[in-house]
C-alpha positions as CSV (number, residue, x, y, z in Angstrom):
1,X,15.8,-0.6,2.0
2,X,15.7,2.1,-0.7
3,X,17.1,1.3,-4.2
4,X,20.6,-0.3,-4.4
5,X,23.1,2.6,-3.6
6,X,25.1,1.5,-6.5
7,X,22.1,2.4,-8.8
8,X,21.0,6.2,-9.6
9,X,19.4,7.7,-6.5
10,X,15.8,9.1,-6.9
11,X,17.3,12.8,-7.1
12,X,20.2,11.7,-9.5
13,X,17.5,10.3,-11.7
14,X,15.4,13.2,-11.5
15,X,18.4,15.4,-12.6
16,X,19.0,13.2,-15.5
17,X,15.6,12.7,-17.1
18,X,11.9,13.2,-16.5
19,X,10.5,10.6,-14.2
20,X,7.1,9.0,-14.7
21,X,4.7,8.3,-11.7
22,X,1.9,5.9,-11.9
23,X,-1.8,6.7,-12.1
24,X,-4.7,6.5,-9.9
25,X,-5.1,3.9,-7.0
26,X,-8.8,4.3,-5.8
27,X,-10.4,3.6,-9.1
28,X,-8.2,0.6,-9.9
29,X,-9.4,-1.0,-6.4
30,X,-12.8,-0.4,-7.4
31,X,-12.3,-2.7,-10.3
32,X,-12.2,-5.6,-7.8
33,X,-15.7,-4.6,-6.8
34,X,-14.7,-4.6,-3.0
35,X,-17.4,-5.5,-0.4
36,X,-17.5,-4.4,3.3
37,X,-16.2,-7.9,4.3
38,X,-13.0,-7.3,2.1
39,X,-11.8,-4.6,4.5
40,X,-10.4,-4.9,8.0
41,X,-13.1,-5.1,10.5
42,X,-15.6,-4.7,7.5
43,X,-14.6,-0.9,7.5
44,X,-16.1,-0.3,4.0
45,X,-13.7,2.1,2.1
46,X,-10.6,1.5,4.1
47,X,-8.4,1.4,1.1
48,X,-5.1,1.5,2.8
49,X,-6.2,-1.3,5.1
50,X,-6.3,-3.8,2.2
51,X,-2.5,-4.3,3.1
52,X,-4.0,-6.7,5.8
53,X,-6.7,-8.3,3.9
54,X,-5.9,-8.3,0.0
55,X,-2.3,-7.3,-0.4
56,X,-2.4,-9.3,-3.7
57,X,-4.9,-6.7,-5.1
58,X,-2.5,-3.7,-4.4
59,X,0.4,-5.6,-5.6
60,X,-1.4,-6.5,-8.9
61,X,-2.2,-2.7,-9.2
62,X,1.5,-1.8,-8.8
63,X,2.4,-4.4,-11.3
64,X,0.0,-3.2,-14.0
65,X,1.6,0.3,-13.6
66,X,5.2,-1.1,-13.7
67,X,4.3,-2.7,-17.0
68,X,2.8,0.4,-18.4
69,X,6.4,2.1,-18.0
70,X,6.1,3.9,-14.7
71,X,9.5,4.7,-13.1
72,X,8.0,5.5,-9.7
73,X,5.2,3.6,-7.8
74,X,3.3,5.5,-5.0
75,X,2.6,3.6,-1.9
76,X,-1.1,2.7,-1.1
77,X,-0.9,5.0,2.0
78,X,-2.6,8.1,1.0
79,X,-4.8,8.1,4.0
80,X,-2.4,6.3,6.5
81,X,-1.6,9.4,8.6
82,X,-2.5,8.8,12.4
83,X,-5.6,11.0,12.2
84,X,-7.0,9.2,9.3
85,X,-6.2,5.8,10.6
86,X,-7.9,6.6,13.9
87,X,-11.2,7.0,12.0
88,X,-10.9,3.2,11.3
89,X,-9.7,2.2,14.6
90,X,-6.0,1.6,13.5
91,X,-4.2,4.7,14.6
92,X,-2.1,2.9,17.0
93,X,-0.7,0.9,14.2
94,X,0.3,3.9,12.0
95,X,4.1,3.0,11.8
96,X,3.5,-0.7,11.1
97,X,0.7,-0.2,8.5
98,X,3.0,2.2,6.6
99,X,5.9,0.2,6.8
100,X,4.0,-2.7,5.4
101,X,2.5,-0.8,2.6
102,X,6.0,0.6,1.6
103,X,7.5,-2.9,1.6
104,X,4.8,-4.1,-0.6
105,X,5.5,-1.5,-3.1
106,X,9.2,-2.1,-2.7
107,X,8.8,-5.8,-3.3
108,X,6.6,-5.1,-6.5
109,X,9.4,-3.1,-7.9
110,X,11.8,-5.8,-7.3
111,X,9.6,-8.4,-8.9
112,X,8.2,-6.6,-11.8
113,X,10.8,-4.0,-12.5
114,X,11.9,-5.4,-15.7
115,X,15.6,-4.9,-15.1
116,X,15.2,-1.2,-14.6
117,X,15.6,0.8,-11.5
118,X,12.2,1.6,-10.1
119,X,11.5,4.0,-7.2
120,X,9.0,3.9,-4.4
121,X,7.3,7.1,-3.3
122,X,5.6,7.3,0.1
123,X,2.2,8.8,-0.5
124,X,1.0,11.2,2.3
125,X,-2.4,12.6,1.8
126,X,-4.2,15.2,4.0
127,X,-5.5,14.7,7.4
128,X,-9.1,16.0,6.5
129,X,-8.7,19.0,8.8
130,X,-8.0,22.6,7.7
131,X,-5.9,24.1,10.4
132,X,-5.8,27.6,8.7
133,X,-9.6,27.9,8.6
134,X,-12.0,29.0,11.4
135,X,-14.3,26.0,10.9
136,X,-15.5,25.1,14.2
137,X,-15.0,21.3,13.2
138,X,-12.1,21.4,10.8
139,X,-10.1,24.2,12.0
140,X,-10.1,23.4,15.6
141,X,-7.3,20.9,16.0
142,X,-3.9,21.5,17.8
143,X,-1.0,21.9,15.3
144,X,1.1,19.3,17.1
145,X,-1.4,16.8,16.6
146,X,-1.2,17.2,12.8
147,X,2.6,17.3,12.9
148,X,2.8,14.0,15.0
149,X,0.3,12.3,12.7
150,X,2.6,12.8,9.6
151,X,5.8,12.2,11.6
152,X,4.5,8.6,12.5
153,X,3.4,8.0,8.9
154,X,6.8,9.1,7.6
155,X,8.7,7.0,10.0
156,X,6.7,4.0,8.7
157,X,7.4,4.8,5.1
158,X,11.1,5.3,5.7
159,X,11.3,2.1,7.6
160,X,9.6,0.5,4.7
161,X,12.3,1.5,2.3
162,X,10.7,4.6,0.3
163,X,13.1,6.4,-2.1
164,X,11.0,9.8,-1.5
165,X,8.2,11.2,0.7
166,X,5.2,12.8,-1.2
167,X,3.1,15.1,0.4
168,X,0.1,15.3,-2.0
169,X,-3.3,16.6,-2.8
170,X,-2.9,19.3,-0.2
171,X,-5.5,21.9,0.3
172,X,-4.2,23.8,3.3
173,X,-0.7,25.4,3.0
174,X,-0.5,25.3,7.0
175,X,-1.0,21.7,6.9
176,X,1.6,21.3,4.0
177,X,4.1,23.1,6.3
178,X,3.3,20.8,9.3
179,X,3.8,17.7,7.0
180,X,7.1,19.0,5.8
181,X,8.3,19.5,9.3
182,X,7.3,16.0,10.2
183,X,9.0,14.5,7.3
184,X,12.3,16.2,8.1
185,X,11.9,15.2,11.7
186,X,11.3,11.5,10.5
187,X,14.4,11.7,8.0
188,X,16.5,13.0,10.8
189,X,15.5,10.3,13.4
190,X,16.1,7.7,10.7
191,X,19.5,8.9,9.7
192,X,18.4,8.6,6.1
193,X,18.7,10.8,3.0
194,X,14.9,10.8,1.7
195,X,13.9,13.4,-0.6
196,X,10.7,15.4,0.2
197,X,8.2,16.4,-2.4
198,X,5.4,18.9,-1.5
199,X,2.4,19.6,-3.7
200,X,-0.3,22.0,-3.8
201,X,-3.8,21.1,-5.0
202,X,-5.3,24.0,-7.1
203,X,-8.8,24.5,-8.5
204,X,-9.4,25.9,-12.0
205,X,-8.7,29.4,-11.0
206,X,-5.3,28.5,-9.6
207,X,-6.2,28.5,-6.1
208,X,-6.0,26.2,-3.1
209,X,-9.2,25.4,-1.2
210,X,-8.8,28.2,1.2
211,X,-7.7,30.8,-1.3
212,X,-3.9,30.3,-1.5
213,X,-2.4,31.0,-4.9
214,X,0.4,29.1,-6.3
215,X,2.7,32.0,-5.7
216,X,1.9,32.2,-2.1
217,X,2.1,28.4,-1.7
218,X,5.4,28.2,-3.3
219,X,6.7,31.2,-1.4
220,X,5.7,29.6,1.7
221,X,7.1,26.1,1.2
222,X,10.2,26.8,-0.9
223,X,12.7,27.7,1.9
224,X,11.8,24.8,3.9
225,X,14.3,22.3,2.2
226,X,11.8,20.4,0.0
227,X,13.6,18.9,-3.1
228,X,10.5,18.9,-5.5
229,X,7.5,21.4,-5.5
230,X,4.5,20.8,-7.9
231,X,0.7,20.3,-8.3
232,X,-1.4,17.2,-8.3
233,X,-5.2,16.3,-8.4
234,X,-8.2,18.6,-8.6
235,X,-7.9,19.7,-12.3
236,X,-6.7,18.4,-15.6
237,X,-3.4,19.4,-17.3
238,X,-4.9,22.4,-19.3
239,X,-6.3,24.1,-16.1
240,X,-2.8,23.6,-14.5
241,X,-1.0,25.3,-17.3
242,X,-0.8,28.9,-16.1
243,X,0.6,27.7,-12.8
244,X,3.0,25.5,-14.4
245,X,4.2,28.4,-16.5
246,X,4.6,30.6,-13.4
247,X,6.6,28.0,-11.5
248,X,8.7,27.4,-14.5
249,X,9.8,31.0,-14.7
250,X,9.9,31.8,-10.9
251,X,10.9,28.8,-8.9
252,X,14.3,27.3,-8.4
253,X,12.9,23.7,-7.6
254,X,12.3,20.7,-9.8
255,X,8.5,20.5,-10.6
256,X,6.1,17.9,-10.4
257,X,2.9,17.9,-12.5
258,X,0.4,15.1,-11.9
259,X,-3.2,16.1,-13.1
260,X,-6.4,14.3,-13.1
261,X,-7.8,12.8,-16.3
262,X,-9.4,16.3,-17.0
263,X,-11.9,18.2,-14.9
264,X,-14.3,15.9,-12.9
265,X,-17.7,15.9,-14.4
266,X,-20.9,14.9,-12.4
267,X,-22.5,11.8,-14.1
268,X,-25.5,10.5,-12.0
269,X,-24.0,12.0,-8.8
270,X,-20.6,10.3,-9.3
271,X,-17.3,12.3,-10.5
272,X,-16.3,11.1,-13.9
273,X,-13.0,11.7,-15.6
274,X,-13.1,11.8,-19.5
275,X,-9.9,12.6,-20.6
276,X,-8.6,9.8,-22.8
277,X,-5.1,8.5,-22.6
278,X,-4.2,10.3,-25.9
279,X,-5.8,13.6,-25.1
280,X,-3.8,13.5,-21.8
281,X,-0.6,12.8,-23.8
282,X,-1.0,15.5,-26.1
283,X,-1.6,18.1,-23.3
284,X,1.3,16.7,-21.1
285,X,3.6,16.7,-24.3
286,X,2.9,20.5,-24.7
287,X,3.8,21.2,-21.1
288,X,6.9,19.3,-21.2
289,X,8.0,20.9,-24.3
290,X,7.6,24.3,-22.9
291,X,8.7,24.1,-19.3
292,X,12.1,22.7,-18.5
293,X,11.7,22.6,-14.8
294,X,9.2,19.7,-15.1
295,X,11.0,16.6,-13.9
296,X,8.1,14.4,-12.9
297,X,4.8,13.7,-14.5
298,X,2.2,11.1,-13.9
299,X,-1.7,10.7,-13.4
300,X,-4.0,11.4,-10.4
301,X,-8.0,10.8,-10.3
302,X,-9.2,8.9,-13.4
303,X,-6.0,7.9,-14.8
304,X,-5.3,4.1,-15.7
305,X,-2.3,2.0,-16.7
306,X,-3.3,3.2,-20.4
307,X,-2.8,6.7,-19.5
308,X,0.6,5.9,-18.0
309,X,1.6,3.8,-21.1
310,X,0.8,7.0,-23.3
311,X,2.9,9.4,-21.0
312,X,5.8,6.8,-21.1
313,X,5.7,7.4,-24.9
314,X,5.6,11.2,-24.5
315,X,8.8,11.0,-22.3
316,X,10.4,8.6,-24.7
317,X,9.7,10.6,-27.6
318,X,7.6,8.0,-29.4
319,X,4.9,10.7,-29.8
320,X,5.3,13.9,-32.0
321,X,4.6,17.0,-29.8
322,X,1.0,18.4,-31.0
323,X,0.1,22.0,-31.4
324,X,-0.6,24.3,-28.6
325,X,-3.2,22.4,-26.3
326,X,-4.4,25.4,-24.2
327,X,-1.2,26.4,-22.3
């Protein structure tokens, strides 16, 4: 079940203070040096499937972020919509897998919460298709298939007790719309009150992969009954600043800002994220001091429990706000 109803709900907490999300999951999993045999059916890279083979790894990662001061833990379900699970042969188990992933996060919050209310946020990443595009492979998929894939995922996450649903790392605004519709359908079917967070993922020029600006993305989604709108992934906090400024001035929604640890750099063919916890803390401190609609911060690719610990200090006022960091 979601957090004790006698405790502040996710939305109540959001109105009262800035909430801190956790950091990256994938890079933390890599610290265990997983081998193909560590994954279900030896499906190498099936990180979400670790709920079946190494749930203790995921629980330990949740624990480290909770100990770093995160208010909210994202479920390890980024790739657990039915379309993505079909790639690993587990699509018919979408509801069960998401339910168990959410229950694991819920249990970690209960076990390691430190006497504070912690919230579980159901992570819903993209399907890998681009329904707005004319691409002969990625654009040719029935829209109902995408909507249904997200609806099953949301059903499982709600069954597992999440406090909110997070549509994240979104690259196609049409897919975001379908995901929002799916979440609403799942919430209605469950008779639950589960907030919905929708994100756009922007490049350094402020555009989604198919060219949608933050203005167009927000205009498209703002009337669909989402509770929070924001940005995650793709860039660091400096590159997000112009879009954050526009949303702060023009939107009427609470805002989420969850950047990478800087822009990715190619190091021997591998993406590297080199923004230190202190540098990220400085940049996020500036954004928070300038933009009152920011109600959620956290870390995406390249961030660690150390980054989250510094952001905890930023929210709690343990760090002096630096000068302008490029906003």
